[in-house]
C-alpha positions, 0 to 999 in steps of 0.5 A, a space after each residue: 208728749 212732744 211739743 208738736 204733739 202737745 200743740 196738736 192736742 190743744 188745737 184738736 181739743 179746741 176744734 172739738 170744743 167749738 164743734 160741741 158749742 156750735 151744737 149747743 147754740 143750734 139746740 138753744 135756737 131750736 128751743 127758743 120758744 120751748 116752755 121750760 127750756 134752759 139754754 146750754 153752754 160749753 165749758 172748755 177754756 175753764 177746763 183747759 186752764 184748770 188742767 194746765 194749772 195742776 201740778 201734775 203732768 197733763 194729758 192733753 188728749 184727756 181734756 174734754 169740753 163739758 156741756 152745762 146749763 149756766 142758769 145765769 140768764 133772765 128767765 121769761 114767763 114760760 120758764 125759757 131763758 134763750 135770747 136769740 140775740 145772745 145766741 147769734 152773738 155766741 154763734 159769731 164768736 164761736 165761728 171766729 174761734 173755730 176758724 182760728 183753730 183751723 188756721 192754727 192747724 193749717 199753719 202747724 201742718 205747713 210748718 211740719 211740711 216745711 221741716 220735712 222738705 228742708 234739705 231736699 
């Protein structure tokens, strides 16, 4: 896999992860008062780091974000552990990460276009 392909695969995986994380956050907010509901989160950074640290070759197209229940947040009397304040904070961070990935993708395409137009 070329360096350009690797960068693009990383950016695409990041965009995919942030999209999944946004869905998880929306689901958490929608179930704010649902008895027994446990919040969802997405593992991406950990999965990416583990893949990159492995000694074998890494197929960046195979890196997939994973939805999971962290079960580390305080549980209310109804068995629900969703906090609106935490979800809003997570949504803001997620939006910033998503925008960053989009800007990186845009910059990468600009670099490719510039390289194609050199010498014309």
